[in-house]
Every structure is written in structure tokens, then in C-alpha cells.
PDB file of N, H, CA, C and O in Angstrom:
ATOM      1  N   MET A   1      28.370  -6.510 -41.078  1.00  0.00           N
ATOM      2  CA  MET A   1      27.952  -5.237 -41.644  1.00  0.00           C
ATOM      3  C   MET A   1      26.464  -4.988 -41.391  1.00  0.00           C
ATOM      4  O   MET A   1      26.052  -3.862 -41.111  1.00  0.00           O
ATOM      5  N   ARG A   2      25.666  -6.051 -41.492  1.00  0.00           N
ATOM      6  H   ARG A   2      26.000  -6.966 -41.719  1.00  0.00           H
ATOM      7  CA  ARG A   2      24.231  -5.903 -41.280  1.00  0.00           C
ATOM      8  C   ARG A   2      23.933  -5.483 -39.837  1.00  0.00           C
ATOM      9  O   ARG A   2      23.050  -4.660 -39.596  1.00  0.00           O
ATOM     10  N   THR A   3      24.666  -6.047 -38.891  1.00  0.00           N
ATOM     11  H   THR A   3      25.383  -6.715 -39.087  1.00  0.00           H
ATOM     12  CA  THR A   3      24.472  -5.694 -37.491  1.00  0.00           C
ATOM     13  C   THR A   3      24.773  -4.218 -37.260  1.00  0.00           C
ATOM     14  O   THR A   3      24.054  -3.540 -36.526  1.00  0.00           O
ATOM     15  N   PHE A   4      25.816  -3.736 -37.876  1.00  0.00           N
ATOM     16  H   PHE A   4      26.399  -4.287 -38.472  1.00  0.00           H
ATOM     17  CA  PHE A   4      26.185  -2.335 -37.735  1.00  0.00           C
ATOM     18  C   PHE A   4      25.095  -1.427 -38.303  1.00  0.00           C
ATOM     19  O   PHE A   4      24.770  -0.406 -37.696  1.00  0.00           O
ATOM     20  N   LEU A   5      24.529  -1.780 -39.450  1.00  0.00           N
ATOM     21  H   LEU A   5      24.793  -2.610 -39.942  1.00  0.00           H
ATOM     22  CA  LEU A   5      23.464  -0.966 -40.051  1.00  0.00           C
ATOM     23  C   LEU A   5      22.197  -0.992 -39.200  1.00  0.00           C
ATOM     24  O   LEU A   5      21.518   0.027 -39.073  1.00  0.00           O
ATOM     25  N   LEU A   6      21.876  -2.134 -38.623  1.00  0.00           N
ATOM     26  H   LEU A   6      22.427  -2.962 -38.726  1.00  0.00           H
ATOM     27  CA  LEU A   6      20.721  -2.205 -37.738  1.00  0.00           C
ATOM     28  C   LEU A   6      20.943  -1.386 -36.474  1.00  0.00           C
ATOM     29  O   LEU A   6      20.014  -0.751 -35.975  1.00  0.00           O
ATOM     30  N   LEU A   7      22.155  -1.394 -35.961  1.00  0.00           N
ATOM     31  H   LEU A   7      22.909  -1.910 -36.367  1.00  0.00           H
ATOM     32  CA  LEU A   7      22.490  -0.596 -34.788  1.00  0.00           C
ATOM     33  C   LEU A   7      22.337   0.896 -35.081  1.00  0.00           C
ATOM     34  O   LEU A   7      21.761   1.634 -34.282  1.00  0.00           O
ATOM     35  N   ILE A   8      22.845   1.327 -36.209  1.00  0.00           N
ATOM     36  H   ILE A   8      23.313   0.727 -36.858  1.00  0.00           H
ATOM     37  CA  ILE A   8      22.724   2.729 -36.604  1.00  0.00           C
ATOM     38  C   ILE A   8      21.251   3.106 -36.799  1.00  0.00           C
ATOM     39  O   ILE A   8      20.816   4.168 -36.354  1.00  0.00           O
ATOM     40  N   ALA A   9      20.490   2.237 -37.462  1.00  0.00           N
ATOM     41  H   ALA A   9      20.844   1.375 -37.823  1.00  0.00           H
ATOM     42  CA  ALA A   9      19.068   2.509 -37.680  1.00  0.00           C
ATOM     43  C   ALA A   9      18.336   2.599 -36.351  1.00  0.00           C
ATOM     44  O   ALA A   9      17.465   3.454 -36.186  1.00  0.00           O
ATOM     45  N   TYR A  10      18.667   1.744 -35.409  1.00  0.00           N
ATOM     46  H   TYR A  10      19.374   1.049 -35.543  1.00  0.00           H
ATOM     47  CA  TYR A  10      18.012   1.769 -34.102  1.00  0.00           C
ATOM     48  C   TYR A  10      18.278   3.088 -33.391  1.00  0.00           C
ATOM     49  O   TYR A  10      17.353   3.725 -32.888  1.00  0.00           O
ATOM     50  N   TYR A  11      19.524   3.489 -33.350  1.00  0.00           N
ATOM     51  H   TYR A  11      20.275   2.971 -33.759  1.00  0.00           H
ATOM     52  CA  TYR A  11      19.868   4.702 -32.618  1.00  0.00           C
ATOM     53  C   TYR A  11      19.450   5.985 -33.340  1.00  0.00           C
ATOM     54  O   TYR A  11      19.287   7.021 -32.695  1.00  0.00           O
ATOM     55  N   LEU A  12      19.278   5.940 -34.634  1.00  0.00           N
ATOM     56  H   LEU A  12      19.410   5.098 -35.158  1.00  0.00           H
ATOM     57  CA  LEU A  12      18.867   7.137 -35.365  1.00  0.00           C
ATOM     58  C   LEU A  12      17.355   7.239 -35.558  1.00  0.00           C
ATOM     59  O   LEU A  12      16.840   8.329 -35.809  1.00  0.00           O
ATOM     60  N   ILE A  13      16.641   6.126 -35.447  1.00  0.00           N
ATOM     61  H   ILE A  13      17.059   5.240 -35.244  1.00  0.00           H
ATOM     62  CA  ILE A  13      15.201   6.147 -35.700  1.00  0.00           C
ATOM     63  C   ILE A  13      14.399   5.814 -34.445  1.00  0.00           C
ATOM     64  O   ILE A  13      13.549   6.600 -34.028  1.00  0.00           O
ATOM     65  N   VAL A  14      14.658   4.675 -33.849  1.00  0.00           N
ATOM     66  H   VAL A  14      15.348   4.036 -34.188  1.00  0.00           H
ATOM     67  CA  VAL A  14      13.828   4.200 -32.739  1.00  0.00           C
ATOM     68  C   VAL A  14      14.072   4.999 -31.462  1.00  0.00           C
ATOM     69  O   VAL A  14      13.115   5.391 -30.795  1.00  0.00           O
ATOM     70  N   THR A  15      15.309   5.244 -31.115  1.00  0.00           N
ATOM     71  H   THR A  15      16.086   4.926 -31.658  1.00  0.00           H
ATOM     72  CA  THR A  15      15.623   5.948 -29.877  1.00  0.00           C
ATOM     73  C   THR A  15      15.063   7.371 -29.837  1.00  0.00           C
ATOM     74  O   THR A  15      14.461   7.734 -28.827  1.00  0.00           O
ATOM     75  N   PRO A  16      15.224   8.193 -30.869  1.00  0.00           N
ATOM     76  CA  PRO A  16      14.630   9.532 -30.809  1.00  0.00           C
ATOM     77  C   PRO A  16      13.109   9.521 -30.724  1.00  0.00           C
ATOM     78  O   PRO A  16      12.522  10.380 -30.067  1.00  0.00           O
ATOM     79  N   ILE A  17      12.462   8.558 -31.381  1.00  0.00           N
ATOM     80  H   ILE A  17      12.939   7.860 -31.915  1.00  0.00           H
ATOM     81  CA  ILE A  17      11.005   8.472 -31.288  1.00  0.00           C
ATOM     82  C   ILE A  17      10.588   8.166 -29.854  1.00  0.00           C
ATOM     83  O   ILE A  17       9.635   8.759 -29.349  1.00  0.00           O
ATOM     84  N   GLY A  18      11.281   7.263 -29.202  1.00  0.00           N
ATOM     85  H   GLY A  18      12.056   6.782 -29.612  1.00  0.00           H
ATOM     86  CA  GLY A  18      10.977   6.929 -27.810  1.00  0.00           C
ATOM     87  C   GLY A  18      11.227   8.094 -26.869  1.00  0.00           C
ATOM     88  O   GLY A  18      10.429   8.344 -25.965  1.00  0.00           O
ATOM     89  N   LEU A  19      12.324   8.808 -27.071  1.00  0.00           N
ATOM     90  H   LEU A  19      12.972   8.604 -27.805  1.00  0.00           H
ATOM     91  CA  LEU A  19      12.623   9.955 -26.203  1.00  0.00           C
ATOM     92  C   LEU A  19      11.608  11.080 -26.398  1.00  0.00           C
ATOM     93  O   LEU A  19      11.173  11.698 -25.427  1.00  0.00           O
ATOM     94  N   LEU A  20      11.236  11.344 -27.634  1.00  0.00           N
ATOM     95  H   LEU A  20      11.590  10.842 -28.423  1.00  0.00           H
ATOM     96  CA  LEU A  20      10.220  12.370 -27.882  1.00  0.00           C
ATOM     97  C   LEU A  20       8.871  11.967 -27.309  1.00  0.00           C
ATOM     98  O   LEU A  20       8.135  12.808 -26.794  1.00  0.00           O
ATOM     99  N   GLY A  21       8.550  10.703 -27.397  1.00  0.00           N
ATOM    100  H   GLY A  21       9.147  10.019 -27.816  1.00  0.00           H
ATOM    101  CA  GLY A  21       7.297  10.221 -26.819  1.00  0.00           C
ATOM    102  C   GLY A  21       7.258  10.401 -25.315  1.00  0.00           C
ATOM    103  O   GLY A  21       6.210  10.726 -24.757  1.00  0.00           O
ATOM    104  N   ARG A  22       8.377  10.195 -24.658  1.00  0.00           N
ATOM    105  H   ARG A  22       9.228   9.930 -25.112  1.00  0.00           H
ATOM    106  CA  ARG A  22       8.416  10.390 -23.207  1.00  0.00           C
ATOM    107  C   ARG A  22       8.364  11.866 -22.818  1.00  0.00           C
ATOM    108  O   ARG A  22       7.816  12.208 -21.771  1.00  0.00           O
ATOM    109  N   LEU A  23       8.921  12.732 -23.641  1.00  0.00           N
ATOM    110  H   LEU A  23       9.366  12.453 -24.492  1.00  0.00           H
ATOM    111  CA  LEU A  23       8.869  14.158 -23.335  1.00  0.00           C
ATOM    112  C   LEU A  23       7.454  14.708 -23.498  1.00  0.00           C
ATOM    113  O   LEU A  23       7.028  15.574 -22.734  1.00  0.00           O
ATOM    114  N   VAL A  24       6.735  14.208 -24.486  1.00  0.00           N
ATOM    115  H   VAL A  24       7.081  13.504 -25.107  1.00  0.00           H
ATOM    116  CA  VAL A  24       5.402  14.718 -24.778  1.00  0.00           C
ATOM    117  C   VAL A  24       4.366  14.126 -23.829  1.00  0.00           C
ATOM    118  O   VAL A  24       3.518  14.850 -23.308  1.00  0.00           O
ATOM    119  N   ASN A  25       4.428  12.812 -23.601  1.00  0.00           N
ATOM    120  H   ASN A  25       5.117  12.224 -24.024  1.00  0.00           H
ATOM    121  CA  ASN A  25       3.399  12.148 -22.818  1.00  0.00           C
ATOM    122  C   ASN A  25       4.041  11.062 -21.972  1.00  0.00           C
ATOM    123  O   ASN A  25       4.961  10.375 -22.418  1.00  0.00           O
ATOM    124  N   ASP A  26       3.554  10.912 -20.753  1.00  0.00           N
ATOM    125  H   ASP A  26       2.807  11.470 -20.391  1.00  0.00           H
ATOM    126  CA  ASP A  26       4.031   9.860 -19.875  1.00  0.00           C
ATOM    127  C   ASP A  26       3.061   8.683 -19.993  1.00  0.00           C
ATOM    128  O   ASP A  26       1.969   8.742 -19.429  1.00  0.00           O
ATOM    129  N   PRO A  27       3.428   7.618 -20.708  1.00  0.00           N
ATOM    130  CA  PRO A  27       2.464   6.555 -20.988  1.00  0.00           C
ATOM    131  C   PRO A  27       1.972   5.811 -19.752  1.00  0.00           C
ATOM    132  O   PRO A  27       0.880   5.243 -19.772  1.00  0.00           O
ATOM    133  N   MET A  28       2.744   5.804 -18.696  1.00  0.00           N
ATOM    134  H   MET A  28       3.631   6.265 -18.680  1.00  0.00           H
ATOM    135  CA  MET A  28       2.315   5.091 -17.490  1.00  0.00           C
ATOM    136  C   MET A  28       1.803   6.032 -16.411  1.00  0.00           C
ATOM    137  O   MET A  28       1.477   5.582 -15.313  1.00  0.00           O
ATOM    138  N   ALA A  29       1.723   7.312 -16.692  1.00  0.00           N
ATOM    139  H   ALA A  29       1.988   7.678 -17.584  1.00  0.00           H
ATOM    140  CA  ALA A  29       1.238   8.325 -15.748  1.00  0.00           C
ATOM    141  C   ALA A  29       1.992   8.232 -14.424  1.00  0.00           C
ATOM    142  O   ALA A  29       1.382   8.134 -13.359  1.00  0.00           O
ATOM    143  N   ARG A  30       3.308   8.262 -14.498  1.00  0.00           N
ATOM    144  H   ARG A  30       3.804   8.342 -15.363  1.00  0.00           H
ATOM    145  CA  ARG A  30       4.142   8.121 -13.311  1.00  0.00           C
ATOM    146  C   ARG A  30       4.497   9.449 -12.668  1.00  0.00           C
ATOM    147  O   ARG A  30       5.144   9.475 -11.621  1.00  0.00           O
ATOM    148  N   ARG A  31       4.091  10.533 -13.267  1.00  0.00           N
ATOM    149  H   ARG A  31       3.565  10.512 -14.118  1.00  0.00           H
ATOM    150  CA  ARG A  31       4.461  11.830 -12.712  1.00  0.00           C
ATOM    151  C   ARG A  31       3.697  12.105 -11.426  1.00  0.00           C
ATOM    152  O   ARG A  31       2.509  11.803 -11.315  1.00  0.00           O
ATOM    153  N   ARG A  32       4.372  12.662 -10.494  1.00  0.00           N
ATOM    154  H   ARG A  32       5.337  12.908 -10.585  1.00  0.00           H
ATOM    155  CA  ARG A  32       3.747  12.968  -9.207  1.00  0.00           C
ATOM    156  C   ARG A  32       3.074  14.325  -9.245  1.00  0.00           C
ATOM    157  O   ARG A  32       3.578  15.274  -9.845  1.00  0.00           O
ATOM    158  N   SER A  33       1.953  14.394  -8.607  1.00  0.00           N
ATOM    159  H   SER A  33       1.543  13.622  -8.119  1.00  0.00           H
ATOM    160  CA  SER A  33       1.239  15.651  -8.493  1.00  0.00           C
ATOM    161  C   SER A  33       1.624  16.311  -7.175  1.00  0.00           C
ATOM    162  O   SER A  33       1.651  15.656  -6.133  1.00  0.00           O
ATOM    163  N   ARG A  34       1.914  17.575  -7.219  1.00  0.00           N
ATOM    164  H   ARG A  34       1.892  18.107  -8.066  1.00  0.00           H
ATOM    165  CA  ARG A  34       2.308  18.287  -5.999  1.00  0.00           C
ATOM    166  C   ARG A  34       1.105  18.595  -5.109  1.00  0.00           C
ATOM    167  O   ARG A  34       1.273  18.925  -3.935  1.00  0.00           O
ATOM    168  N   ARG A  35      -0.097  18.492  -5.654  1.00  0.00           N
ATOM    169  H   ARG A  35      -0.233  18.224  -6.608  1.00  0.00           H
ATOM    170  CA  ARG A  35      -1.296  18.824  -4.886  1.00  0.00           C
ATOM    171  C   ARG A  35      -1.809  17.671  -4.035  1.00  0.00           C
ATOM    172  O   ARG A  35      -2.570  17.910  -3.098  1.00  0.00           O
ATOM    173  N   THR A  36      -1.431  16.456  -4.316  1.00  0.00           N
ATOM    174  H   THR A  36      -0.812  16.262  -5.077  1.00  0.00           H
ATOM    175  CA  THR A  36      -1.951  15.331  -3.551  1.00  0.00           C
ATOM    176  C   THR A  36      -1.075  15.053  -2.344  1.00  0.00           C
ATOM    177  O   THR A  36       0.147  15.197  -2.396  1.00  0.00           O
ATOM    178  N   ASP A  37      -1.718  14.652  -1.257  1.00  0.00           N
ATOM    179  H   ASP A  37      -2.710  14.535  -1.214  1.00  0.00           H
ATOM    180  CA  ASP A  37      -0.978  14.315  -0.042  1.00  0.00           C
ATOM    181  C   ASP A  37      -0.509  12.868  -0.061  1.00  0.00           C
ATOM    182  O   ASP A  37       0.571  12.551   0.436  1.00  0.00           O
ATOM    183  N   THR A  38      -1.329  11.990  -0.639  1.00  0.00           N
ATOM    184  H   THR A  38      -2.206  12.247  -1.043  1.00  0.00           H
ATOM    185  CA  THR A  38      -1.006  10.570  -0.654  1.00  0.00           C
ATOM    186  C   THR A  38      -1.495   9.943  -1.948  1.00  0.00           C
ATOM    187  O   THR A  38      -2.396  10.461  -2.608  1.00  0.00           O
ATOM    188  N   TYR A  39      -0.896   8.841  -2.293  1.00  0.00           N
ATOM    189  H   TYR A  39      -0.164   8.420  -1.757  1.00  0.00           H
ATOM    190  CA  TYR A  39      -1.312   8.097  -3.475  1.00  0.00           C
ATOM    191  C   TYR A  39      -1.964   6.784  -3.066  1.00  0.00           C
ATOM    192  O   TYR A  39      -2.125   5.888  -3.895  1.00  0.00           O
ATOM    193  N   TRP A  40      -2.336   6.664  -1.811  1.00  0.00           N
ATOM    194  H   TRP A  40      -2.206   7.392  -1.138  1.00  0.00           H
ATOM    195  CA  TRP A  40      -2.959   5.458  -1.299  1.00  0.00           C
ATOM    196  C   TRP A  40      -4.360   5.326  -1.877  1.00  0.00           C
ATOM    197  O   TRP A  40      -5.144   6.276  -1.851  1.00  0.00           O
ATOM    198  N   ILE A  41      -4.670   4.142  -2.398  1.00  0.00           N
ATOM    199  H   ILE A  41      -4.033   3.371  -2.419  1.00  0.00           H
ATOM    200  CA  ILE A  41      -6.006   3.847  -2.897  1.00  0.00           C
ATOM    201  C   ILE A  41      -6.623   2.843  -1.933  1.00  0.00           C
ATOM    202  O   ILE A  41      -6.161   1.705  -1.858  1.00  0.00           O
ATOM    203  N   PRO A  42      -7.655   3.239  -1.195  1.00  0.00           N
ATOM    204  CA  PRO A  42      -8.233   2.309  -0.215  1.00  0.00           C
ATOM    205  C   PRO A  42      -8.877   1.118  -0.923  1.00  0.00           C
ATOM    206  O   PRO A  42      -9.479   1.247  -1.989  1.00  0.00           O
ATOM    207  N   SER A  43      -8.731  -0.026  -0.300  1.00  0.00           N
ATOM    208  H   SER A  43      -8.242  -0.131   0.566  1.00  0.00           H
ATOM    209  CA  SER A  43      -9.313  -1.237  -0.888  1.00  0.00           C
ATOM    210  C   SER A  43     -10.787  -1.330  -0.528  1.00  0.00           C
ATOM    211  O   SER A  43     -11.223  -0.849   0.518  1.00  0.00           O
ATOM    212  N   VAL A  44     -11.529  -1.950  -1.404  1.00  0.00           N
ATOM    213  H   VAL A  44     -11.175  -2.341  -2.253  1.00  0.00           H
ATOM    214  CA  VAL A  44     -12.955  -2.134  -1.169  1.00  0.00           C
ATOM    215  C   VAL A  44     -13.123  -3.423  -0.384  1.00  0.00           C
ATOM    216  O   VAL A  44     -12.625  -4.467  -0.803  1.00  0.00           O
ATOM    217  N   PRO A  45     -13.824  -3.370   0.760  1.00  0.00           N
ATOM    218  CA  PRO A  45     -13.984  -4.601   1.540  1.00  0.00           C
ATOM    219  C   PRO A  45     -14.805  -5.628   0.769  1.00  0.00           C
ATOM    220  O   PRO A  45     -15.776  -5.294   0.090  1.00  0.00           O
ATOM    221  N   SER A  46     -14.394  -6.865   0.891  1.00  0.00           N
ATOM    222  H   SER A  46     -13.605  -7.136   1.443  1.00  0.00           H
ATOM    223  CA  SER A  46     -15.121  -7.925   0.192  1.00  0.00           C
ATOM    224  C   SER A  46     -16.436  -8.219   0.913  1.00  0.00           C
ATOM    225  O   SER A  46     -16.501  -8.127   2.139  1.00  0.00           O
ATOM    226  N   PRO A  47     -17.464  -8.565   0.180  1.00  0.00           N
ATOM    227  CA  PRO A  47     -18.753  -8.859   0.833  1.00  0.00           C
ATOM    228  C   PRO A  47     -18.647 -10.133   1.668  1.00  0.00           C
ATOM    229  O   PRO A  47     -17.966 -11.085   1.287  1.00  0.00           O
ATOM    230  N   THR A  48     -19.319 -10.137   2.792  1.00  0.00           N
ATOM    231  H   THR A  48     -19.873  -9.364   3.102  1.00  0.00           H
ATOM    232  CA  THR A  48     -19.292 -11.305   3.669  1.00  0.00           C
ATOM    233  C   THR A  48     -20.272 -12.354   3.154  1.00  0.00           C
ATOM    234  O   THR A  48     -21.271 -12.045   2.505  1.00  0.00           O
ATOM    235  N   ARG A  49     -19.955 -13.571   3.460  1.00  0.00           N
ATOM    236  H   ARG A  49     -19.143 -13.822   3.987  1.00  0.00           H
ATOM    237  CA  ARG A  49     -20.813 -14.668   2.982  1.00  0.00           C
ATOM    238  C   ARG A  49     -21.960 -14.914   3.889  1.00  0.00           C
ATOM    239  O   ARG A  49     -22.773 -15.801   3.629  1.00  0.00           O
TER     240      ARG A  49
END
């Protein structure tokens, strides 16, 4: 019975909060911008010894 109540609580409380959070804000900034041509970040050359 306890497992069933925890399952219901998870799907009624935790899941909607997570879905609303994703609709409002993308925490990992994974959305693509249509204005950029590439997402390549050039590496900084290491200093020579």
C-alpha cells in the first residue's frame, strides 16, 4: 500500500513540477538558435614550453 501511495504522490506532485520547469526554462540550454551557423567552440592553443 505504501508503494502505491508513493507512486501516486510521485506522478501527481513531482512529475508536473518537472514538466512545468522544462516548459518555462531549459536548465541545460539545449535549445538551438536559428541565427547561428555553427555551435563549434574553437579550442585555445596551449602555450609552448
